[in-house]
N, CA, C and O atoms as a Maestro MAE file, in Angstrom:
{
 s_m_m2io_version
 :::
 2.0.0
}

f_m_ct {
 s_m_title
 :::
 protein
 m_atom[356] {
  # First column is atom index #
  i_m_mmod_type
  r_m_x_coord
  r_m_y_coord
  r_m_z_coord
  i_m_residue_number
  s_m_chain_name
  s_m_pdb_residue_name
  s_m_pdb_atom_name
  i_m_atomic_number
  :::
  1 25 143.453 112.849 106.497 1 A "MET " " N  " 7
  2 3 142.548 113.127 105.395 1 A "MET " " CA " 6
  3 2 142.773 112.084 104.307 1 A "MET " " C  " 6
  4 15 143.914 111.757 103.980 1 A "MET " " O  " 8
  5 25 141.699 111.568 103.757 2 A "THR " " N  " 7
  6 3 141.768 110.580 102.693 2 A "THR " " CA " 6
  7 2 141.990 111.270 101.360 2 A "THR " " C  " 6
  8 15 141.293 112.227 101.024 2 A "THR " " O  " 8
  9 25 142.955 110.786 100.609 3 A "GLN " " N  " 7
  10 3 143.232 111.365 99.297 3 A "GLN " " CA " 6
  11 2 142.287 110.790 98.257 3 A "GLN " " C  " 6
  12 15 141.698 109.726 98.447 3 A "GLN " " O  " 8
  13 25 142.157 111.504 97.172 4 A "ILE " " N  " 7
  14 3 141.353 111.066 96.039 4 A "ILE " " CA " 6
  15 2 142.163 111.312 94.776 4 A "ILE " " C  " 6
  16 15 142.876 112.311 94.671 4 A "ILE " " O  " 8
  17 25 142.054 110.412 93.834 5 A "THR " " N  " 7
  18 3 142.757 110.599 92.564 5 A "THR " " CA " 6
  19 2 141.881 111.410 91.616 5 A "THR " " C  " 6
  20 15 140.668 111.508 91.804 5 A "THR " " O  " 8
  21 25 142.503 111.984 90.609 6 A "ALA " " N  " 7
  22 3 141.754 112.743 89.611 6 A "ALA " " CA " 6
  23 2 140.775 111.835 88.873 6 A "ALA " " C  " 6
  24 15 139.657 112.247 88.565 6 A "ALA " " O  " 8
  25 25 141.189 110.602 88.587 7 A "ALA " " N  " 7
  26 3 140.308 109.657 87.887 7 A "ALA " " CA " 6
  27 2 139.061 109.364 88.725 7 A "ALA " " C  " 6
  28 15 137.952 109.301 88.192 7 A "ALA " " O  " 8
  29 25 139.243 109.188 90.022 8 A "GLU " " N  " 7
  30 3 138.090 108.920 90.882 8 A "GLU " " CA " 6
  31 2 137.178 110.141 90.956 8 A "GLU " " C  " 6
  32 15 135.954 110.006 90.944 8 A "GLU " " O  " 8
  33 25 137.767 111.321 91.030 9 A "ALA " " N  " 7
  34 3 136.970 112.552 91.070 9 A "ALA " " CA " 6
  35 2 136.139 112.705 89.803 9 A "ALA " " C  " 6
  36 15 134.973 113.095 89.866 9 A "ALA " " O  " 8
  37 25 136.742 112.398 88.640 10 A "ARG " " N  " 7
  38 3 135.993 112.477 87.373 10 A "ARG " " CA " 6
  39 2 134.845 111.481 87.368 10 A "ARG " " C  " 6
  40 15 133.746 111.799 86.914 10 A "ARG " " O  " 8
  41 25 135.096 110.268 87.874 11 A "ARG " " N  " 7
  42 3 134.053 109.246 87.921 11 A "ARG " " CA " 6
  43 2 132.908 109.692 88.823 11 A "ARG " " C  " 6
  44 15 131.738 109.515 88.482 11 A "ARG " " O  " 8
  45 25 133.243 110.266 89.966 12 A "LEU " " N  " 7
  46 3 132.218 110.727 90.899 12 A "LEU " " CA " 6
  47 2 131.425 111.905 90.346 12 A "LEU " " C  " 6
  48 15 130.225 112.025 90.594 12 A "LEU " " O  " 8
  49 25 132.094 112.766 89.601 13 A "ALA " " N  " 7
  50 3 131.441 113.958 89.045 13 A "ALA " " CA " 6
  51 2 130.505 113.619 87.894 13 A "ALA " " C  " 6
  52 15 129.613 114.403 87.572 13 A "ALA " " O  " 8
  53 25 130.696 112.475 87.279 14 A "GLY " " N  " 7
  54 3 129.866 112.095 86.139 14 A "GLY " " CA " 6
  55 2 130.464 112.587 84.844 14 A "GLY " " C  " 6
  56 15 131.486 113.272 84.836 14 A "GLY " " O  " 8
  57 25 129.822 112.234 83.751 15 A "PRO " " N  " 7
  58 3 130.379 112.592 82.439 15 A "PRO " " CA " 6
  59 2 130.381 114.103 82.205 15 A "PRO " " C  " 6
  60 15 129.465 114.818 82.611 15 A "PRO " " O  " 8
  61 25 131.432 114.560 81.543 16 A "SER " " N  " 7
  62 3 131.519 115.967 81.152 16 A "SER " " CA " 6
  63 2 130.674 116.187 79.902 16 A "SER " " C  " 6
  64 15 130.177 115.233 79.304 16 A "SER " " O  " 8
  65 25 130.518 117.425 79.522 17 A "VAL " " N  " 7
  66 3 129.780 117.753 78.297 17 A "VAL " " CA " 6
  67 2 130.457 117.090 77.100 17 A "VAL " " C  " 6
  68 15 129.785 116.523 76.238 17 A "VAL " " O  " 8
  69 25 131.773 117.162 77.050 18 A "THR " " N  " 7
  70 3 132.511 116.549 75.942 18 A "THR " " CA " 6
  71 2 132.304 115.042 75.918 18 A "THR " " C  " 6
  72 15 132.162 114.452 74.847 18 A "THR " " O  " 8
  73 25 132.286 114.410 77.098 19 A "ASP " " N  " 7
  74 3 132.010 112.967 77.158 19 A "ASP " " CA " 6
  75 2 130.644 112.656 76.565 19 A "ASP " " C  " 6
  76 15 130.491 111.704 75.800 19 A "ASP " " O  " 8
  77 25 129.647 113.470 76.926 20 A "ARG " " N  " 7
  78 3 128.286 113.241 76.429 20 A "ARG " " CA " 6
  79 2 128.213 113.410 74.909 20 A "ARG " " C  " 6
  80 15 127.566 112.621 74.221 20 A "ARG " " O  " 8
  81 25 128.878 114.439 74.397 21 A "VAL " " N  " 7
  82 3 128.869 114.692 72.957 21 A "VAL " " CA " 6
  83 2 129.627 113.587 72.222 21 A "VAL " " C  " 6
  84 15 129.190 113.145 71.160 21 A "VAL " " O  " 8
  85 25 130.738 113.143 72.765 22 A "ASP " " N  " 7
  86 3 131.487 112.041 72.144 22 A "ASP " " CA " 6
  87 2 130.616 110.789 72.056 22 A "ASP " " C  " 6
  88 15 130.661 110.069 71.058 22 A "ASP " " O  " 8
  89 25 129.834 110.533 73.084 23 A "GLU " " N  " 7
  90 3 128.917 109.386 73.072 23 A "GLU " " CA " 6
  91 2 127.875 109.539 71.956 23 A "GLU " " C  " 6
  92 15 127.524 108.568 71.286 23 A "GLU " " O  " 8
  93 25 127.388 110.767 71.769 24 A "VAL " " N  " 7
  94 3 126.416 111.026 70.701 24 A "VAL " " CA " 6
  95 2 127.064 110.817 69.338 24 A "VAL " " C  " 6
  96 15 126.436 110.256 68.440 24 A "VAL " " O  " 8
  97 25 128.302 111.256 69.168 25 A "PHE " " N  " 7
  98 3 129.000 111.032 67.894 25 A "PHE " " CA " 6
  99 2 129.061 109.540 67.568 25 A "PHE " " C  " 6
  100 15 128.877 109.143 66.418 25 A "PHE " " O  " 8
  101 25 129.318 108.723 68.575 26 A "ASN " " N  " 7
  102 3 129.341 107.271 68.354 26 A "ASN " " CA " 6
  103 2 127.968 106.757 67.943 26 A "ASN " " C  " 6
  104 15 127.863 105.919 67.047 26 A "ASN " " O  " 8
  105 25 126.918 107.249 68.588 27 A "LEU " " N  " 7
  106 3 125.548 106.849 68.229 27 A "LEU " " CA " 6
  107 2 125.193 107.308 66.816 27 A "LEU " " C  " 6
  108 15 124.534 106.583 66.071 27 A "LEU " " O  " 8
  109 25 125.627 108.502 66.455 28 A "ILE " " N  " 7
  110 3 125.368 109.029 65.104 28 A "ILE " " CA " 6
  111 2 126.035 108.130 64.073 28 A "ILE " " C  " 6
  112 15 125.434 107.794 63.053 28 A "ILE " " O  " 8
  113 25 127.263 107.746 64.335 29 A "ARG " " N  " 7
  114 3 127.988 106.866 63.399 29 A "ARG " " CA " 6
  115 2 127.214 105.560 63.188 29 A "ARG " " C  " 6
  116 15 127.064 105.097 62.057 29 A "ARG " " O  " 8
  117 25 126.723 104.968 64.290 30 A "GLU " " N  " 7
  118 3 125.947 103.725 64.193 30 A "GLU " " CA " 6
  119 2 124.668 103.926 63.386 30 A "GLU " " C  " 6
  120 15 124.358 103.133 62.497 30 A "GLU " " O  " 8
  121 25 123.928 104.987 63.696 31 A "ARG " " N  " 7
  122 3 122.651 105.241 63.018 31 A "ARG " " CA " 6
  123 2 122.864 105.591 61.545 31 A "ARG " " C  " 6
  124 15 122.120 105.126 60.682 31 A "ARG " " O  " 8
  125 25 123.872 106.406 61.258 32 A "ALA " " N  " 7
  126 3 124.130 106.797 59.872 32 A "ALA " " CA " 6
  127 2 124.555 105.587 59.043 32 A "ALA " " C  " 6
  128 15 124.167 105.461 57.882 32 A "ALA " " O  " 8
  129 25 125.346 104.704 59.632 33 A "THR " " N  " 7
  130 3 125.758 103.483 58.953 33 A "THR " " CA " 6
  131 2 124.554 102.618 58.605 33 A "THR " " C  " 6
  132 15 124.564 101.900 57.605 33 A "THR " " O  " 8
  133 25 123.516 102.689 59.434 34 A "ALA " " N  " 7
  134 3 122.289 101.923 59.206 34 A "ALA " " CA " 6
  135 2 121.332 102.654 58.260 34 A "ALA " " C  " 6
  136 15 120.237 102.160 57.990 34 A "ALA " " O  " 8
  137 25 121.738 103.835 57.750 35 A "GLY " " N  " 7
  138 3 120.929 104.557 56.782 35 A "GLY " " CA " 6
  139 2 120.017 105.621 57.363 35 A "GLY " " C  " 6
  140 15 119.234 106.217 56.623 35 A "GLY " " O  " 8
  141 25 120.091 105.878 58.655 36 A "ALA " " N  " 7
  142 3 119.232 106.881 59.289 36 A "ALA " " CA " 6
  143 2 119.777 108.288 59.058 36 A "ALA " " C  " 6
  144 15 120.959 108.473 58.767 36 A "ALA " " O  " 8
  145 25 118.893 109.269 59.193 37 A "HIS " " N  " 7
  146 3 119.272 110.673 59.027 37 A "HIS " " CA " 6
  147 2 118.991 111.497 60.275 37 A "HIS " " C  " 6
  148 15 119.090 112.724 60.250 37 A "HIS " " O  " 8
  149 25 118.644 110.828 61.358 38 A "PHE " " N  " 7
  150 3 118.394 111.537 62.611 38 A "PHE " " CA " 6
  151 2 118.579 110.583 63.780 38 A "PHE " " C  " 6
  152 15 118.654 109.366 63.612 38 A "PHE " " O  " 8
  153 25 118.652 111.173 64.969 39 A "LEU " " N  " 7
  154 3 118.815 110.425 66.209 39 A "LEU " " CA " 6
  155 2 118.014 111.145 67.285 39 A "LEU " " C  " 6
  156 15 118.157 112.356 67.458 39 A "LEU " " O  " 8
  157 25 117.171 110.412 68.010 40 A "ASN " " N  " 7
  158 3 116.431 110.979 69.134 40 A "ASN " " CA " 6
  159 2 117.147 110.599 70.426 40 A "ASN " " C  " 6
  160 15 117.370 109.420 70.700 40 A "ASN " " O  " 8
  161 25 117.503 111.604 71.211 41 A "LEU " " N  " 7
  162 3 118.217 111.390 72.468 41 A "LEU " " CA " 6
  163 2 117.250 111.579 73.626 41 A "LEU " " C  " 6
  164 15 116.714 112.668 73.832 41 A "LEU " " O  " 8
  165 25 117.032 110.497 74.384 42 A "LYS " " N  " 7
  166 3 115.987 110.530 75.402 42 A "LYS " " CA " 6
  167 2 116.480 110.289 76.825 42 A "LYS " " C  " 6
  168 15 115.660 110.100 77.723 42 A "LYS " " O  " 8
  169 25 117.790 110.289 77.060 43 A "ASP " " N  " 7
  170 3 118.227 110.107 78.449 43 A "ASP " " CA " 6
  171 2 118.088 111.431 79.210 43 A "ASP " " C  " 6
  172 15 117.814 112.472 78.613 43 A "ASP " " O  " 8
  173 25 118.279 111.378 80.524 44 A "ASP " " N  " 7
  174 3 118.039 112.536 81.389 44 A "ASP " " CA " 6
  175 2 118.705 113.821 80.921 44 A "ASP " " C  " 6
  176 15 118.076 114.878 80.885 44 A "ASP " " O  " 8
  177 25 119.966 113.727 80.566 45 A "PHE " " N  " 7
  178 3 120.669 114.945 80.157 45 A "PHE " " CA " 6
  179 2 119.987 115.592 78.956 45 A "PHE " " C  " 6
  180 15 119.776 116.805 78.939 45 A "PHE " " O  " 8
  181 25 119.646 114.794 77.964 46 A "TRP " " N  " 7
  182 3 119.094 115.333 76.718 46 A "TRP " " CA " 6
  183 2 117.618 115.692 76.830 46 A "TRP " " C  " 6
  184 15 117.080 116.343 75.935 46 A "TRP " " O  " 8
  185 25 116.949 115.284 77.906 47 A "THR " " N  " 7
  186 3 115.546 115.666 78.119 47 A "THR " " CA " 6
  187 2 115.440 116.756 79.184 47 A "THR " " C  " 6
  188 15 115.017 117.874 78.887 47 A "THR " " O  " 8
  189 25 115.815 116.441 80.404 48 A "ARG " " N  " 7
  190 3 115.662 117.407 81.505 48 A "ARG " " CA " 6
  191 2 116.531 118.640 81.322 48 A "ARG " " C  " 6
  192 15 116.058 119.765 81.483 48 A "ARG " " O  " 8
  193 25 117.795 118.438 80.988 49 A "ASP " " N  " 7
  194 3 118.672 119.594 80.782 49 A "ASP " " CA " 6
  195 2 118.247 120.371 79.544 49 A "ASP " " C  " 6
  196 15 118.376 121.594 79.497 49 A "ASP " " O  " 8
  197 25 117.737 119.655 78.537 50 A "GLY " " N  " 7
  198 3 117.228 120.328 77.348 50 A "GLY " " CA " 6
  199 2 116.009 121.173 77.663 50 A "GLY " " C  " 6
  200 15 115.886 122.302 77.187 50 A "GLY " " O  " 8
  201 25 115.116 120.629 78.457 51 A "TYR " " N  " 7
  202 3 113.911 121.369 78.855 51 A "TYR " " CA " 6
  203 2 114.294 122.612 79.655 51 A "TYR " " C  " 6
  204 15 113.720 123.684 79.464 51 A "TYR " " O  " 8
  205 25 115.263 122.459 80.549 52 A "SER " " N  " 7
  206 3 115.698 123.575 81.400 52 A "SER " " CA " 6
  207 2 116.716 124.486 80.714 52 A "SER " " C  " 6
  208 15 117.035 125.560 81.224 52 A "SER " " O  " 8
  209 25 117.218 124.059 79.569 53 A "LYS " " N  " 7
  210 3 118.224 124.812 78.813 53 A "LYS " " CA " 6
  211 2 119.427 125.167 79.679 53 A "LYS " " C  " 6
  212 15 119.857 126.319 79.727 53 A "LYS " " O  " 8
  213 25 119.964 124.152 80.365 54 A "THR " " N  " 7
  214 3 121.123 124.383 81.225 54 A "THR " " CA " 6
  215 2 122.341 124.798 80.404 54 A "THR " " C  " 6
  216 15 122.382 124.603 79.189 54 A "THR " " O  " 8
  217 25 123.311 125.362 81.072 55 A "ALA " " N  " 7
  218 3 124.545 125.780 80.391 55 A "ALA " " CA " 6
  219 2 125.247 124.583 79.761 55 A "ALA " " C  " 6
  220 15 125.782 124.690 78.657 55 A "ALA " " O  " 8
  221 25 125.251 123.444 80.452 56 A "ASP " " N  " 7
  222 3 125.886 122.246 79.893 56 A "ASP " " CA " 6
  223 2 125.156 121.783 78.633 56 A "ASP " " C  " 6
  224 15 125.799 121.406 77.653 56 A "ASP " " O  " 8
  225 25 123.841 121.808 78.646 57 A "TYR " " N  " 7
  226 3 123.061 121.407 77.474 57 A "TYR " " CA " 6
  227 2 123.368 122.347 76.310 57 A "TYR " " C  " 6
  228 15 123.603 121.896 75.189 57 A "TYR " " O  " 8
  229 25 123.364 123.642 76.576 58 A "GLN " " N  " 7
  230 3 123.645 124.610 75.515 58 A "GLN " " CA " 6
  231 2 125.045 124.416 74.937 58 A "GLN " " C  " 6
  232 15 125.246 124.577 73.733 58 A "GLN " " O  " 8
  233 25 126.010 124.073 75.786 59 A "GLU " " N  " 7
  234 3 127.366 123.806 75.309 59 A "GLU " " CA " 6
  235 2 127.399 122.542 74.445 59 A "GLU " " C  " 6
  236 15 128.087 122.505 73.424 59 A "GLU " " O  " 8
  237 25 126.661 121.514 74.848 60 A "ALA " " N  " 7
  238 3 126.596 120.281 74.062 60 A "ALA " " CA " 6
  239 2 125.980 120.556 72.691 60 A "ALA " " C  " 6
  240 15 126.480 120.069 71.677 60 A "ALA " " O  " 8
  241 25 124.905 121.330 72.658 61 A "VAL " " N  " 7
  242 3 124.263 121.694 71.385 61 A "VAL " " CA " 6
  243 2 125.244 122.486 70.526 61 A "VAL " " C  " 6
  244 15 125.326 122.274 69.316 61 A "VAL " " O  " 8
  245 25 125.975 123.381 71.139 62 A "LYS " " N  " 7
  246 3 126.963 124.186 70.408 62 A "LYS " " CA " 6
  247 2 128.021 123.287 69.757 62 A "LYS " " C  " 6
  248 15 128.396 123.504 68.605 62 A "LYS " " O  " 8
  249 25 128.496 122.284 70.488 63 A "GLN " " N  " 7
  250 3 129.497 121.375 69.941 63 A "GLN " " CA " 6
  251 2 128.931 120.565 68.774 63 A "GLN " " C  " 6
  252 15 129.620 120.353 67.777 63 A "GLN " " O  " 8
  253 25 127.695 120.117 68.893 64 A "LEU " " N  " 7
  254 3 127.080 119.335 67.807 64 A "LEU " " CA " 6
  255 2 126.820 120.203 66.580 64 A "LEU " " C  " 6
  256 15 127.062 119.766 65.455 64 A "LEU " " O  " 8
  257 25 126.329 121.428 66.781 65 A "THR " " N  " 7
  258 3 126.066 122.305 65.632 65 A "THR " " CA " 6
  259 2 127.375 122.741 64.974 65 A "THR " " C  " 6
  260 15 127.421 122.936 63.760 65 A "THR " " O  " 8
  261 25 128.429 122.895 65.759 66 A "ALA " " N  " 7
  262 3 129.742 123.242 65.192 66 A "ALA " " CA " 6
  263 2 130.249 122.135 64.278 66 A "ALA " " C  " 6
  264 15 131.020 122.390 63.354 66 A "ALA " " O  " 8
  265 25 129.814 120.904 64.540 67 A "ALA " " N  " 7
  266 3 130.198 119.762 63.699 67 A "ALA " " CA " 6
  267 2 129.261 119.615 62.499 67 A "ALA " " C  " 6
  268 15 129.411 118.679 61.714 67 A "ALA " " O  " 8
  269 25 128.296 120.528 62.347 68 A "GLY " " N  " 7
  270 3 127.431 120.527 61.176 68 A "GLY " " CA " 6
  271 2 126.069 119.886 61.366 68 A "GLY " " C  " 6
  272 15 125.298 119.799 60.410 68 A "GLY " " O  " 8
  273 25 125.751 119.437 62.569 69 A "PHE " " N  " 7
  274 3 124.459 118.791 62.830 69 A "PHE " " CA " 6
  275 2 123.399 119.825 63.176 69 A "PHE " " C  " 6
  276 15 123.708 120.899 63.691 69 A "PHE " " O  " 8
  277 25 122.152 119.492 62.889 70 A "THR " " N  " 7
  278 3 121.016 120.295 63.306 70 A "THR " " CA " 6
  279 2 120.486 119.676 64.592 70 A "THR " " C  " 6
  280 15 120.266 118.468 64.666 70 A "THR " " O  " 8
  281 25 120.284 120.514 65.605 71 A "VAL " " N  " 7
  282 3 119.823 120.023 66.904 71 A "VAL " " CA " 6
  283 2 118.551 120.769 67.289 71 A "VAL " " C  " 6
  284 15 118.509 121.999 67.280 71 A "VAL " " O  " 8
  285 25 117.514 120.000 67.629 72 A "LYS " " N  " 7
  286 3 116.231 120.584 68.027 72 A "LYS " " CA " 6
  287 2 115.766 119.917 69.312 72 A "LYS " " C  " 6
  288 15 116.056 118.746 69.559 72 A "LYS " " O  " 8
  289 25 115.048 120.670 70.119 73 A "PHE " " N  " 7
  290 3 114.433 120.076 71.300 73 A "PHE " " CA " 6
  291 2 112.957 119.870 70.987 73 A "PHE " " C  " 6
  292 15 112.261 120.809 70.600 73 A "PHE " " O  " 8
  293 25 112.481 118.636 71.156 74 A "PHE " " N  " 7
  294 3 111.090 118.287 70.883 74 A "PHE " " CA " 6
  295 2 110.336 118.211 72.208 74 A "PHE " " C  " 6
  296 15 110.789 117.564 73.152 74 A "PHE " " O  " 8
  297 25 109.186 118.874 72.269 75 A "TYR " " N  " 7
  298 3 108.343 118.846 73.467 75 A "TYR " " CA " 6
  299 2 106.888 118.767 73.019 75 A "TYR " " C  " 6
  300 15 106.426 119.576 72.215 75 A "TYR " " O  " 8
  301 25 106.178 117.782 73.552 76 A "GLU " " N  " 7
  302 3 104.765 117.625 73.227 76 A "GLU " " CA " 6
  303 2 104.030 117.151 74.484 76 A "GLU " " C  " 6
  304 15 104.437 116.182 75.126 76 A "GLU " " O  " 8
  305 25 102.968 117.834 74.817 77 A "GLU " " N  " 7
  306 3 102.226 117.510 76.025 77 A "GLU " " CA " 6
  307 2 100.804 117.105 75.679 77 A "GLU " " C  " 6
  308 15 100.052 117.873 75.078 77 A "GLU " " O  " 8
  309 25 100.452 115.902 76.061 78 A "HIS " " N  " 7
  310 3 99.079 115.391 75.942 78 A "HIS " " CA " 6
  311 2 98.730 114.835 77.315 78 A "HIS " " C  " 6
  312 15 98.829 115.549 78.313 78 A "HIS " " O  " 8
  313 25 98.330 113.593 77.377 79 A "GLN " " N  " 7
  314 3 98.109 112.978 78.679 79 A "GLN " " CA " 6
  315 2 99.448 112.866 79.421 79 A "GLN " " C  " 6
  316 15 99.515 113.029 80.640 79 A "GLN " " O  " 8
  317 25 100.497 112.588 78.664 80 A "PHE " " N  " 7
  318 3 101.854 112.531 79.194 80 A "PHE " " CA " 6
  319 2 102.723 113.479 78.385 80 A "PHE " " C  " 6
  320 15 102.374 113.857 77.267 80 A "PHE " " O  " 8
  321 25 103.834 113.851 78.948 81 A "VAL " " N  " 7
  322 3 104.783 114.718 78.246 81 A "VAL " " CA " 6
  323 2 105.781 113.848 77.499 81 A "VAL " " C  " 6
  324 15 106.310 112.877 78.042 81 A "VAL " " O  " 8
  325 25 106.030 114.210 76.246 82 A "ASP " " N  " 7
  326 3 107.053 113.552 75.448 82 A "ASP " " CA " 6
  327 2 108.077 114.622 75.094 82 A "ASP " " C  " 6
  328 15 107.747 115.612 74.441 82 A "ASP " " O  " 8
  329 25 109.304 114.426 75.520 83 A "MET " " N  " 7
  330 3 110.342 115.409 75.210 83 A "MET " " CA " 6
  331 2 111.671 114.696 75.010 83 A "MET " " C  " 6
  332 15 111.987 113.717 75.685 83 A "MET " " O  " 8
  333 25 112.439 115.222 74.057 84 A "TYR " " N  " 7
  334 3 113.749 114.667 73.749 84 A "TYR " " CA " 6
  335 2 114.483 115.615 72.820 84 A "TYR " " C  " 6
  336 15 113.908 116.579 72.314 84 A "TYR " " O  " 8
  337 25 115.739 115.338 72.605 85 A "THR " " N  " 7
  338 3 116.566 116.126 71.688 85 A "THR " " CA " 6
  339 2 116.717 115.339 70.392 85 A "THR " " C  " 6
  340 15 116.980 114.137 70.407 85 A "THR " " O  " 8
  341 25 116.547 116.037 69.270 86 A "VAL " " N  " 7
  342 3 116.684 115.440 67.948 86 A "VAL " " CA " 6
  343 2 117.949 115.989 67.298 86 A "VAL " " C  " 6
  344 15 118.150 117.202 67.221 86 A "VAL " " O  " 8
  345 25 118.799 115.074 66.833 87 A "VAL " " N  " 7
  346 3 119.995 115.459 66.090 87 A "VAL " " CA " 6
  347 2 119.800 114.950 64.662 87 A "VAL " " C  " 6
  348 15 119.531 113.769 64.445 87 A "VAL " " O  " 8
  349 25 119.939 115.865 63.682 88 A "GLU " " N  " 7
  350 3 119.740 115.508 62.268 88 A "GLU " " CA " 6
  351 2 120.998 115.796 61.467 88 A "GLU " " C  " 6
  352 15 121.787 116.680 61.801 88 A "GLU " " O  " 8
  353 25 121.162 115.015 60.389 89 A "TRP " " N  " 7
  354 3 122.291 115.220 59.471 89 A "TRP " " CA " 6
  355 2 121.847 114.989 58.068 89 A "TRP " " C  " 6
  356 15 122.647 115.110 57.140 89 A "TRP " " O  " 8
  :::
 }
 m_bond[355] {
  # First column is bond index #
  i_m_from
  i_m_to
  i_m_order
  :::
  1 1 2 1
  2 2 3 1
  3 3 4 2
  4 3 5 1
  5 5 6 1
  6 6 7 1
  7 7 8 2
  8 7 9 1
  9 9 10 1
  10 10 11 1
  11 11 12 2
  12 11 13 1
  13 13 14 1
  14 14 15 1
  15 15 16 2
  16 15 17 1
  17 17 18 1
  18 18 19 1
  19 19 20 2
  20 19 21 1
  21 21 22 1
  22 22 23 1
  23 23 24 2
  24 23 25 1
  25 25 26 1
  26 26 27 1
  27 27 28 2
  28 27 29 1
  29 29 30 1
  30 30 31 1
  31 31 32 2
  32 31 33 1
  33 33 34 1
  34 34 35 1
  35 35 36 2
  36 35 37 1
  37 37 38 1
  38 38 39 1
  39 39 40 2
  40 39 41 1
  41 41 42 1
  42 42 43 1
  43 43 44 2
  44 43 45 1
  45 45 46 1
  46 46 47 1
  47 47 48 2
  48 47 49 1
  49 49 50 1
  50 50 51 1
  51 51 52 2
  52 51 53 1
  53 53 54 1
  54 54 55 1
  55 55 56 2
  56 55 57 1
  57 57 58 1
  58 58 59 1
  59 59 60 2
  60 59 61 1
  61 61 62 1
  62 62 63 1
  63 63 64 2
  64 63 65 1
  65 65 66 1
  66 66 67 1
  67 67 68 2
  68 67 69 1
  69 69 70 1
  70 70 71 1
  71 71 72 2
  72 71 73 1
  73 73 74 1
  74 74 75 1
  75 75 76 2
  76 75 77 1
  77 77 78 1
  78 78 79 1
  79 79 80 2
  80 79 81 1
  81 81 82 1
  82 82 83 1
  83 83 84 2
  84 83 85 1
  85 85 86 1
  86 86 87 1
  87 87 88 2
  88 87 89 1
  89 89 90 1
  90 90 91 1
  91 91 92 2
  92 91 93 1
  93 93 94 1
  94 94 95 1
  95 95 96 2
  96 95 97 1
  97 97 98 1
  98 98 99 1
  99 99 100 2
  100 99 101 1
  101 101 102 1
  102 102 103 1
  103 103 104 2
  104 103 105 1
  105 105 106 1
  106 106 107 1
  107 107 108 2
  108 107 109 1
  109 109 110 1
  110 110 111 1
  111 111 112 2
  112 111 113 1
  113 113 114 1
  114 114 115 1
  115 115 116 2
  116 115 117 1
  117 117 118 1
  118 118 119 1
  119 119 120 2
  120 119 121 1
  121 121 122 1
  122 122 123 1
  123 123 124 2
  124 123 125 1
  125 125 126 1
  126 126 127 1
  127 127 128 2
  128 127 129 1
  129 129 130 1
  130 130 131 1
  131 131 132 2
  132 131 133 1
  133 133 134 1
  134 134 135 1
  135 135 136 2
  136 135 137 1
  137 137 138 1
  138 138 139 1
  139 139 140 2
  140 139 141 1
  141 141 142 1
  142 142 143 1
  143 143 144 2
  144 143 145 1
  145 145 146 1
  146 146 147 1
  147 147 148 2
  148 147 149 1
  149 149 150 1
  150 150 151 1
  151 151 152 2
  152 151 153 1
  153 153 154 1
  154 154 155 1
  155 155 156 2
  156 155 157 1
  157 157 158 1
  158 158 159 1
  159 159 160 2
  160 159 161 1
  161 161 162 1
  162 162 163 1
  163 163 164 2
  164 163 165 1
  165 165 166 1
  166 166 167 1
  167 167 168 2
  168 167 169 1
  169 169 170 1
  170 170 171 1
  171 171 172 2
  172 171 173 1
  173 173 174 1
  174 174 175 1
  175 175 176 2
  176 175 177 1
  177 177 178 1
  178 178 179 1
  179 179 180 2
  180 179 181 1
  181 181 182 1
  182 182 183 1
  183 183 184 2
  184 183 185 1
  185 185 186 1
  186 186 187 1
  187 187 188 2
  188 187 189 1
  189 189 190 1
  190 190 191 1
  191 191 192 2
  192 191 193 1
  193 193 194 1
  194 194 195 1
  195 195 196 2
  196 195 197 1
  197 197 198 1
  198 198 199 1
  199 199 200 2
  200 199 201 1
  201 201 202 1
  202 202 203 1
  203 203 204 2
  204 203 205 1
  205 205 206 1
  206 206 207 1
  207 207 208 2
  208 207 209 1
  209 209 210 1
  210 210 211 1
  211 211 212 2
  212 211 213 1
  213 213 214 1
  214 214 215 1
  215 215 216 2
  216 215 217 1
  217 217 218 1
  218 218 219 1
  219 219 220 2
  220 219 221 1
  221 221 222 1
  222 222 223 1
  223 223 224 2
  224 223 225 1
  225 225 226 1
  226 226 227 1
  227 227 228 2
  228 227 229 1
  229 229 230 1
  230 230 231 1
  231 231 232 2
  232 231 233 1
  233 233 234 1
  234 234 235 1
  235 235 236 2
  236 235 237 1
  237 237 238 1
  238 238 239 1
  239 239 240 2
  240 239 241 1
  241 241 242 1
  242 242 243 1
  243 243 244 2
  244 243 245 1
  245 245 246 1
  246 246 247 1
  247 247 248 2
  248 247 249 1
  249 249 250 1
  250 250 251 1
  251 251 252 2
  252 251 253 1
  253 253 254 1
  254 254 255 1
  255 255 256 2
  256 255 257 1
  257 257 258 1
  258 258 259 1
  259 259 260 2
  260 259 261 1
  261 261 262 1
  262 262 263 1
  263 263 264 2
  264 263 265 1
  265 265 266 1
  266 266 267 1
  267 267 268 2
  268 267 269 1
  269 269 270 1
  270 270 271 1
  271 271 272 2
  272 271 273 1
  273 273 274 1
  274 274 275 1
  275 275 276 2
  276 275 277 1
  277 277 278 1
  278 278 279 1
  279 279 280 2
  280 279 281 1
  281 281 282 1
  282 282 283 1
  283 283 284 2
  284 283 285 1
  285 285 286 1
  286 286 287 1
  287 287 288 2
  288 287 289 1
  289 289 290 1
  290 290 291 1
  291 291 292 2
  292 291 293 1
  293 293 294 1
  294 294 295 1
  295 295 296 2
  296 295 297 1
  297 297 298 1
  298 298 299 1
  299 299 300 2
  300 299 301 1
  301 301 302 1
  302 302 303 1
  303 303 304 2
  304 303 305 1
  305 305 306 1
  306 306 307 1
  307 307 308 2
  308 307 309 1
  309 309 310 1
  310 310 311 1
  311 311 312 2
  312 311 313 1
  313 313 314 1
  314 314 315 1
  315 315 316 2
  316 315 317 1
  317 317 318 1
  318 318 319 1
  319 319 320 2
  320 319 321 1
  321 321 322 1
  322 322 323 1
  323 323 324 2
  324 323 325 1
  325 325 326 1
  326 326 327 1
  327 327 328 2
  328 327 329 1
  329 329 330 1
  330 330 331 1
  331 331 332 2
  332 331 333 1
  333 333 334 1
  334 334 335 1
  335 335 336 2
  336 335 337 1
  337 337 338 1
  338 338 339 1
  339 339 340 2
  340 339 341 1
  341 341 342 1
  342 342 343 1
  343 343 344 2
  344 343 345 1
  345 345 346 1
  346 346 347 1
  347 347 348 2
  348 347 349 1
  349 349 350 1
  350 350 351 1
  351 351 352 2
  352 351 353 1
  353 353 354 1
  354 354 355 1
  355 355 356 2
  :::
 }
}
């Protein structure tokens, strides 16, 4: 049987909720430094999981709101669907 390391297993499993939130904190720091008061998150996790309200998405929102941010899911349907997560401070 071939062994696997914990680091390789984490890489294969993809980012955890905490990893995703930490990445958002870094983006918030960049945007806030530039004078912005919000951030639109449009990658798969923040759109598809947000639309489906997965447990991981809800946990990520919980972590962001616990840090004092306002988090909203934006959904608008016209010819195409526009959806993303908005983080405000």
